[in-house]
TORLUMZA-751701 format. One line per 8 residues: number of its first residue (from 1); their letters; for each residue x, y, z of N, C-alpha, C. Coordinates in steps of 0.2 Angstrom, whole numbers. Atoms other than C-alpha are relative to their C-alpha. Layout:
N
NUM) A) X,Y,Z,X,Y,Z,X,Y,Z  ...
end
This chain:
268
1) MEIREEPV) 0,-5,6,-135,-40,-13,6,-3,-1  -4,2,5,-121,-43,-25,6,5,0  -6,-4,0,-104,-34,-25,0,2,-9  0,-4,6,-103,-22,-40,7,2,-1  -8,-1,0,-84,-22,-47,1,3,-7  -1,-4,6,-83,-7,-60,8,4,-2  -6,-5,2,-68,-2,-70,0,7,0  2,-8,0,-65,16,-68,8,2,-4
9) RFDSSGTE) -4,-4,2,-52,28,-75,0,6,2  1,-8,0,-48,46,-69,9,2,0  -5,-4,0,-34,58,-69,5,1,5  -6,-2,-5,-18,62,-59,5,3,-5  -5,-6,2,-8,77,-65,2,-1,-8  1,1,8,-12,74,-84,1,-9,-2  0,8,2,-10,54,-84,-6,-2,4  6,4,-2,-24,42,-84,0,-6,5
17) LHGVYYEL) -3,5,-5,-25,30,-69,-6,-3,-1  5,6,-1,-35,13,-69,-1,-3,6  1,3,-7,-44,6,-54,-7,-4,-2  5,3,-1,-58,-5,-48,-4,1,5  5,-4,-6,-73,3,-38,-4,-6,0  5,4,-2,-82,-8,-28,-5,2,3  5,-2,-3,-98,-7,-21,-7,-6,1  7,4,-1,-116,-17,-15,-4,3,-5
25) APRESFEM) 5,-3,6,-128,-16,-29,-6,-4,1  2,-7,-1,-142,-9,-26,1,2,6  0,-3,-7,-137,3,-14,1,7,-2  1,-7,4,-143,22,-16,6,4,3  -5,-3,-1,-129,28,-5,5,-2,5  -6,2,-5,-112,25,6,1,6,4  -3,-4,-5,-107,33,21,9,1,1  -8,1,0,-88,27,18,1,-3,-5
33) VAVICDPF) -4,5,5,-77,25,6,6,1,0  -6,2,0,-61,16,6,6,1,-5  -4,0,5,-45,19,-4,5,-4,2  -6,6,-1,-32,4,-6,5,3,-4  -7,-2,3,-14,10,-8,5,-4,-1  -4,4,2,-3,-2,-17,7,0,3  -10,0,-2,16,-8,-10,4,2,-6  -4,-1,6,30,-6,-21,2,-5,-6
41) AEEKKCAQ) -4,4,3,35,-14,-36,-2,-8,-1  -1,7,2,36,-34,-37,-5,-1,6  5,2,-6,26,-34,-19,-7,1,-1  5,-2,2,12,-25,-27,-3,-6,-3  2,4,4,11,-39,-40,-4,-6,5  2,8,-4,11,-54,-27,-6,1,6  6,-2,-4,-3,-42,-16,-6,-1,-4  6,-2,2,-16,-40,-28,-6,-6,2
49) RILAQMAR) 4,5,-3,-26,-56,-23,-3,2,7  3,-1,-6,-28,-53,-6,-3,8,1  3,-9,0,-31,-33,-8,-7,-1,-3  6,-1,3,-44,-38,-19,-6,-4,4  4,3,-5,-51,-50,-6,-3,4,4  1,-8,-6,-51,-35,7,-5,4,-3  6,-5,4,-59,-24,-6,-7,-3,0  6,4,-1,-73,-37,-7,-3,0,6
57) RMANLGVA) 3,2,-6,-75,-40,10,-5,8,4  2,-6,-2,-76,-21,14,-7,2,-3  5,-2,3,-89,-19,1,-5,-3,4  6,4,-2,-100,-32,9,-2,2,8  0,-3,-6,-98,-21,25,-4,8,0  4,-7,2,-107,-7,16,5,5,0  -6,-5,2,-90,2,12,2,0,-7  -2,0,6,-87,7,-6,7,2,2
65) VLHFDYRG) -9,-1,0,-68,5,-11,3,1,-5  -5,-1,6,-57,11,-24,7,-3,0  -7,3,1,-42,0,-29,2,2,-7  -2,-3,7,-31,9,-41,7,-2,-2  -6,0,1,-14,8,-49,3,7,-2  -3,-8,0,-2,22,-47,2,0,-8  -3,-1,8,6,29,-63,7,-3,0  -4,5,1,17,18,-71,1,-7,2
73) TGDSGGDF) 1,5,-3,11,3,-63,-6,-3,-3  8,4,1,-4,-11,-68,-3,2,-7  1,-2,4,-14,-4,-81,-1,8,-2  0,-9,-1,-12,16,-77,6,1,-6  -5,-3,6,-1,26,-90,5,2,3  -7,-2,-2,16,30,-90,4,-6,1  -5,8,-2,33,20,-87,2,1,6  0,1,-7,36,15,-70,8,4,3
81) GDFGPTDW) -6,-3,-1,55,22,-72,-1,8,1  2,-10,0,47,41,-74,-4,1,9  3,-3,-6,39,40,-57,2,-3,5  -3,1,-6,42,38,-37,-5,1,4  3,0,-4,36,39,-22,-5,7,2  3,-6,0,32,57,-22,-8,0,-5  5,0,4,21,55,-38,-5,-5,2  6,5,-2,12,40,-30,-3,3,6
89) LQDIEAAV) 3,-4,-6,7,51,-15,-6,5,-3  4,-4,4,-1,63,-28,-5,-5,-2  5,5,2,-10,48,-36,-5,-2,6  5,3,-5,-18,42,-20,-5,7,2  5,-5,-1,-24,60,-17,-6,1,-5  6,-2,5,-32,61,-35,-4,-5,1  7,6,-1,-40,44,-29,-5,1,6  5,-2,-6,-47,51,-14,-5,4,-4
97) AYARERRS) 4,-5,5,-53,66,-25,-6,-4,-4  6,2,2,-61,54,-36,-6,-4,2  5,5,-5,-69,44,-22,-5,5,1  3,-5,-4,-75,60,-15,-6,1,-6  5,-2,6,-83,65,-33,-7,-8,-1  5,6,0,-92,46,-34,-5,0,5  2,-1,-5,-98,48,-17,0,6,5  0,-8,-2,-102,67,-12,-2,-1,8
105) GANIGLLG) 2,-1,-8,-101,69,8,2,-7,3  -2,5,-5,-95,52,12,7,1,3  -7,-1,-5,-80,49,25,5,-5,-5  -7,3,5,-63,43,16,4,-4,6  -4,3,-4,-53,30,27,6,-3,-8  -5,2,4,-37,23,19,3,-7,2  -1,5,0,-30,6,18,6,-1,-4  -7,3,4,-11,2,13,3,-6,3
113) LRMGASLA) -5,5,-1,1,-12,12,6,2,-2  -9,-1,1,21,-9,15,-1,7,-3  -1,-6,3,25,6,5,-6,4,-2  8,-3,1,5,9,1,-1,3,8  2,-2,-7,4,10,21,3,6,2  -5,-6,-3,19,22,24,-3,7,-5  3,-5,3,11,33,10,-8,2,2  5,0,-4,-6,32,17,0,3,8
121) AELAEAMG) -1,-5,-7,0,38,35,2,6,-1  -4,-5,2,9,50,26,-7,6,-1  3,-4,4,-6,57,17,-5,2,6  4,-4,-4,-18,56,32,1,5,6  -3,-5,-2,-8,67,40,-2,7,-1  3,-7,4,-12,81,28,-7,1,-1  7,-1,2,-30,77,24,-4,3,4  5,-5,-5,-37,83,39,-7,-4,1
129) DCRWLVLW) 6,2,-2,-53,74,37,-1,-7,-4  1,8,2,-48,56,32,-2,-3,9  5,3,-5,-61,45,46,6,-5,3  -4,7,-3,-48,29,49,5,-2,-4  -7,3,4,-32,21,43,2,-6,2  -3,8,-2,-27,3,42,7,-2,-6  -6,2,4,-9,-1,39,4,-7,1  -5,9,-1,-2,-19,35,8,2,-1
137) EPVVDGPR) -8,2,0,16,-22,38,3,9,-5  -3,-6,2,20,-2,35,8,0,0  -9,0,0,38,2,30,2,5,4  -2,-3,-4,45,10,44,6,4,-1  -8,-2,-1,63,12,42,1,-1,-9  -1,-1,7,66,19,22,6,-6,-2  -7,2,2,85,13,22,1,-7,1  0,6,0,82,-3,28,-4,-4,-5
145) YVRENLRR) 5,2,4,68,-6,17,4,-1,-7  -4,0,5,80,-2,2,5,-5,0  -6,4,0,94,-13,7,-2,-6,0  4,7,1,82,-27,8,-2,-2,-6  0,1,8,76,-25,-10,7,-1,-2  -7,0,3,95,-23,-15,1,-6,-1  -2,6,-2,98,-39,-6,-4,-6,-6  4,4,2,84,-48,-14,2,-1,-9
153) SLIKAMLT) -2,0,7,90,-41,-32,6,-5,-2  -7,5,1,108,-49,-29,-2,-7,-1  2,7,-1,100,-65,-23,-2,-4,-7  4,4,6,89,-67,-39,7,2,-6  -7,-1,7,105,-62,-50,4,-5,0  -4,6,-2,115,-77,-41,-4,-5,-3  5,8,1,100,-90,-44,0,-1,-8  2,1,8,99,-85,-63,8,2,-3
161) RGPDSSAP) -6,-1,4,117,-79,-68,6,-6,4  -5,3,-3,127,-90,-56,4,5,5  -4,-2,-6,139,-86,-42,4,6,-1  -3,-4,1,149,-75,-51,-4,7,-2  3,-9,-1,136,-59,-51,2,3,6  -6,-6,-5,144,-45,-43,-5,4,3  5,-5,-4,135,-33,-31,0,6,-4  1,-5,4,141,-19,-41,-5,0,-6
169) AHTPDTTQ) 5,-2,5,128,-23,-55,-7,1,2  5,-2,-3,115,-20,-42,1,5,4  -1,-7,-3,122,-4,-35,-2,6,-4  1,-6,5,118,14,-43,5,0,-5  -6,0,5,125,16,-60,2,10,0  0,-7,0,132,34,-57,1,4,-6  2,-5,6,132,39,-74,-5,-1,-3  7,-2,3,115,35,-78,-5,2,5
177) GWLDLDGY) 4,-2,-5,108,38,-62,-5,-5,2  8,4,-1,96,22,-60,5,-6,4  -3,7,-3,99,5,-50,-6,-6,-1  3,5,0,91,-12,-50,-3,-2,7  4,1,-8,77,-12,-34,-4,-6,-1  4,5,0,71,-30,-34,-4,-2,-6  0,3,8,72,-33,-53,-5,5,-2  4,-6,4,63,-15,-56,6,5,0
185) RVSARTRA) -5,-4,1,74,-2,-64,-1,9,3  2,-7,-3,72,15,-54,6,4,2  -5,-5,-1,81,31,-52,1,3,6  -2,-1,-6,91,38,-39,-4,3,4  3,-6,-4,78,52,-35,-6,-6,4  4,4,-3,66,36,-31,2,-5,6  -3,4,-6,79,27,-20,1,6,4  -2,-4,-5,82,44,-11,-7,1,4
193) KLEAIDLS) 7,0,-3,62,45,-8,-3,-6,4  1,5,-5,61,28,-2,3,-2,6  -4,-2,-6,76,31,9,-3,4,4  5,-5,-3,66,45,16,-5,-2,5  4,3,-5,53,35,23,0,-1,6  -2,0,-8,53,37,43,-6,2,4  5,-1,-4,38,32,53,1,1,8  -1,0,-8,47,36,70,-3,6,2
201) APPEFSGP) 1,-5,-4,41,53,73,-6,1,2  7,2,-4,25,55,84,-5,3,-7  6,-1,6,9,55,71,-3,6,4  5,-6,-2,-5,70,73,-6,-4,-3  5,3,2,-16,58,64,-5,-2,8  2,3,-7,-31,56,79,-6,-5,-2  5,3,2,-42,45,70,1,-8,3  -2,6,-2,-43,26,74,4,-2,-5
209) VLVVNVGA) -5,2,4,-29,17,67,2,-7,2  0,8,-1,-27,-3,65,9,-1,-4  -8,1,3,-6,-6,62,-2,-8,1  -1,6,0,-4,-24,58,6,-3,-2  -6,6,-1,10,-37,61,-2,-5,-2  2,6,4,10,-50,47,7,-4,0  -6,1,1,24,-63,50,0,-8,5  0,6,-4,29,-79,58,1,-1,7
217) RALVRHEL) 1,0,-8,29,-75,77,-7,4,2  6,-2,-1,13,-72,86,2,7,6  -3,-7,-4,21,-55,93,1,4,-4  -1,-5,4,20,-38,87,7,3,0  -8,-4,0,38,-31,81,1,7,6  -1,-7,-5,44,-17,94,-2,6,-5  2,-7,3,43,-3,79,-8,1,-4  6,0,2,25,-7,73,-3,2,7
225) LFLAEGYP) 3,-2,-7,20,-7,93,0,5,0  -3,-7,-3,29,9,96,-5,4,-5  5,-5,5,20,16,79,-8,0,2  7,-2,0,3,11,83,-1,3,9  2,-5,-6,4,18,102,3,7,-1  0,-8,2,9,34,93,-6,5,-1  5,-3,2,-7,37,87,-6,-1,6  4,-1,-7,-21,43,100,-5,-5,-1
233) GGSAEVVV) 5,6,0,-32,30,92,1,-6,-3  -3,4,3,-21,18,88,-1,-8,3  0,6,-3,-20,-2,90,4,-3,-4  -4,5,2,-8,-16,86,-3,-7,1  3,6,0,-12,-33,81,3,-4,-5  -2,6,5,-4,-48,73,-2,-7,-3  4,5,3,-8,-61,60,6,-5,0  -7,4,0,3,-76,60,-2,-4,-8
241) MEPFWSRV) 0,2,8,5,-80,40,6,3,-4  -7,-2,3,18,-79,27,-2,6,-3  1,-7,1,21,-62,20,-1,0,-7  4,2,8,9,-64,4,4,5,-4  -1,-6,5,17,-48,-4,9,-2,-1  -8,3,4,35,-58,-7,-1,-7,-3  1,7,1,27,-75,-12,-4,0,-7  3,1,7,22,-79,-30,-7,-4,1
249) GLVDGERL) 6,6,0,9,-95,-26,-4,3,6  5,2,-4,-6,-96,-16,1,1,9  0,0,-9,-7,-89,2,-8,3,1  7,-2,-2,-22,-90,11,3,7,5  -1,-8,-3,-26,-70,18,-6,-1,4  6,0,-3,-43,-75,27,1,4,7  0,-3,-6,-37,-72,43,2,8,2  -3,-7,1,-28,-56,40,-7,6,-3
257) VALTAQWL) 7,-4,3,-45,-49,30,-6,0,5  6,-2,-4,-57,-54,43,1,4,8  -1,-3,-7,-47,-48,58,-2,7,-3  3,-8,2,-48,-30,48,-7,1,0  9,-1,1,-67,-33,43,-2,1,7  3,2,-5,-69,-38,60,1,11,4  -2,-5,-2,-60,-21,66,-2,7,-3  3,-6,3,-68,-9,53,-7,0,3
265) SQIL) 9,2,-2,-87,-16,59,1,4,5  1,-4,-7,-83,-9,77,0,7,-3  -2,-7,2,-77,8,69,-5,4,-2  4,-5,4,-90,12,55,-8,2,6
end
């Protein structure tokens, strides 16, 4: 059977969101729909190819998949600077609602990368009926995540403008309330929401959870192992590969996709 990839649009708080809906065709019914939750800013751009690869692999397993753009990103409506993590969490909720409309009675699963994984974890706690959760390299420590993005902004500035570039150019503008975060103009409100990300508290979600550590070492980092062990149905795996969300060039994501697909095939 072939995979049908259908461009779709749906509403989130009055703004039109764009997405792609993947499913095997022809097929009458789906017992499972997965919603993919994108990472933040530049990481979203770099991750698109592998996330699309994962969507197609899930479709081959008989899972319908919705991969969409948050407000202010991709082909969705709005300006990036007007939105932040709270809005994007609402967008995921809208995507889940749309997925339920498409396939009434189907179970919902969430797969997220980086910030998207953190938002997926938060929503899974609130949904009550999320069937499973896949967290690829979730952001566990918000303040550290923001510092890393600010550091990348400064490095990029030094490479493009020379060593005279100064850190103040990449710190919050107290009069305008914005800052440059990895090349994106974000509000102080968005920075505060990113810094508020904290996955250290014991989670309440009781369904199957896969936490994946992607990096150079064949060892799950302590923070991700701690997170996975906090879930009653959690497990942690490691995939040795480049951090594709911060690479512009081609990165082979087959090991990550295959690992995730194997885990899903065991719980579906």
